[in-house]
Structure formats: C-alpha cells, structure tokens
C-alpha positions in Angstrom: -0.3 -3.2 -2.8 1.7 -3.0 -6.0 0.5 0.5 -6.7 1.3 1.7 -3.2 4.8 0.1 -3.4 5.4 1.9 -6.7 4.2 5.2 -5.2 6.6 4.7 -2.2 9.5 3.8 -4.4 8.9 6.9 -6.6 10.0 9.2 -3.8 7.9 11.8 -5.6 6.3 14.1 -3.0 3.3 15.2 -5.1 2.5 11.5 -6.0 2.8 10.4 -2.4 0.7 13.3 -1.2 -2.0 12.5 -3.7 -2.0 8.8 -2.8 -2.2 9.2 1.0 -4.7 12.0 0.7 -7.2 10.0 -1.6 -6.7 6.3 -0.6 -8.1 6.4 2.9 -11.4 7.8 1.5 -11.5 5.0 -1.0 -11.0 2.5 1.8 -14.0 3.9 3.6 -16.1 3.8 0.4 -15.0 0.3 -0.9 -13.2 -1.9 1.6 -15.3 -1.5 4.7 -18.7 -1.9 2.9 -17.4 -4.8 0.9 -16.2 -6.7 4.0 -19.4 -5.9 5.9 -21.6 -7.0 3.0 -19.5 -10.2 2.6 -20.0 -11.1 6.3 -23.7 -10.3 6.3 -24.5 -12.1 3.1 -22.3 -15.1 3.9 -24.0 -15.5 7.3 -27.4 -15.1 5.7 -26.6 -17.6 2.9 -25.3 -20.2 5.4 -28.5 -19.9 7.5 -30.7 -20.3 4.4 -28.7 -23.1 2.7 -27.4 -25.0 5.7 -29.4 -23.9 8.8 -26.6 -21.9 10.3 -22.8 -21.3 10.4 -22.4 -24.1 13.0 -23.7 -26.8 10.6 -22.4 -25.3 7.3 -19.6 -27.2 5.5 -16.2 -26.5 6.9 -15.1 -24.2 4.2 -17.9 -21.8 5.0 -16.7 -21.4 8.6 -13.1 -21.1 7.3 -14.1 -18.2 5.0 -16.0 -16.5 7.8 -13.0 -16.7 10.3 -10.5 -15.7 7.6 -12.6 -12.6 6.9 -12.6 -11.8 10.6 -8.8 -12.2 10.8 -8.3 -10.2 7.6 -10.5 -7.3 9.0 -8.6 -7.4 12.3 -5.2 -7.4 10.5 -6.3 -4.6 8.1 -7.7 -2.5 10.9 -4.7 -3.0 13.2 -1.9 -2.5 10.6 -3.3 -0.5 7.7 -5.9 1.8 9.1 -3.7 2.7 12.1 -0.8 3.8 9.9 -2.7 5.7 7.3 -2.9 8.9 9.4 0.7 8.7 10.4 1.8 8.1 6.8 -0.3 11.1 5.6 1.3 13.4 8.2 4.8 12.2 7.3 4.0 12.7 3.6 2.6 16.1 4.2 5.8 17.1 6.0 7.8 15.7 3.0 5.6 17.7 0.6 6.1 20.9 2.6 9.9 20.4 2.4 9.5 19.8 -1.4 7.5 23.0 -1.7 10.3 24.9 0.1 12.7 23.6 -2.6 14.5 20.9 -0.7 15.8 18.1 -2.9 16.8 14.5 -2.4 13.8 13.8 -0.2 13.3 10.1 0.8 10.0 8.4 1.3 9.1 8.4 5.0 9.8 5.1 6.8 6.2 4.7 7.9 5.2 4.6 4.2 7.9 2.1 3.3 7.0 -0.1 6.3 3.4 -0.4 5.2 4.5 -2.8 2.4 4.7 -5.7 4.8 1.2 -5.1 6.0 -0.1 -4.9 2.4 1.6 -8.1 1.4 0.1 -10.0 4.4 -3.3 -8.5 3.4 -2.8 -10.0 -0.1 -2.2 -13.4 1.4 -5.5 -13.1 3.3 -7.2 -12.5 0.0 -5.5 -15.5 -1.6 -6.5 -17.7 1.3 -10.1 -16.5 1.0 -10.3 -17.2 -2.7 -8.6 -20.6 -2.2 -11.3 -21.5 0.3 -14.0 -20.4 -2.0 -12.6 -22.3 -5.0 -11.2 -25.4 -3.4 -13.8 -25.8 -0.7 -11.6 -27.7 1.7 -13.4 -30.2 3.9 -16.1 -30.6 1.1 -14.5 -31.7 -2.1 -11.6 -33.3 -0.2 -11.1 -33.7 3.6 -9.1 -31.4 5.8 -5.6 -32.8 6.2 -6.1 -33.3 9.9 -9.5 -35.0 9.6 -7.9 -38.5 9.1 
C-alpha cells in the first residue's frame, strides 16, 4: 500500500509502468496462494482441534469470515482495477516516450489507494483476532 502510494505520487511514467506491469504477477504468485492455503489449513486445523468450524472458538470463525470478506474485497476492488490501471499507465508511458512533459498519474491509479487502505485494515483485523482471540480470552462485547 505504501509503496504503491509512493509510486502513484512519483508521477514517473517508467516507475508506474514497471509497478503495474510486475505487481499483478506477484499477486498471482503470492496473495492468491497465501489466502487459499490459509483457508484450507485453518479449516483443517479447526476440524482436527475442535471437531469443525461450527464448534471452534468464536475467534476461529471470525478469522475465517474475515478472510472471506478480505478476499471478496480484494477481488472486487484491487483485481478489477489492475488491468485498467495498467492500460492507463501504458498510455501515460507512450506519451512520455513521445516527449510529452508534465504528465499526471492516471486517476484510476490514484483511486486505488482507498482500496489498498481498506485491505490493510482487513489484515489488521485478522491479526487482532489471531492475537487477542476475542470470545476466548475475554467475551465478545455483545455476549453479556
């Protein structure tokens, strides 16, 4: 998120072109397998340790559903804009190659920052559930 924000703020066509050309491939190699493995291993561990997701401690289900929400958010907002952003950056890069100056970062690239910040909050929520184990170490606020 921070790196992409710096890339967008740079308004540097070669840097933007490099970023949007390489990052989608990394997503396919890192993010998708990591999310998939997390879901499979988490489900397997909850079956082995607790007998299933439905009888696991509340934080396990919360983690599972947060992962599903994160995957949905990421697929809907990040993956869908990568191609559009790459095309916009490629047009910017072509203008740069033709000698045009004062080019601004395409709006679709700048607008991705909101999606990236929300994705970071999903990660913070996930780690909070893993560390604090709400419903286990202390009750859910609405369980009174």
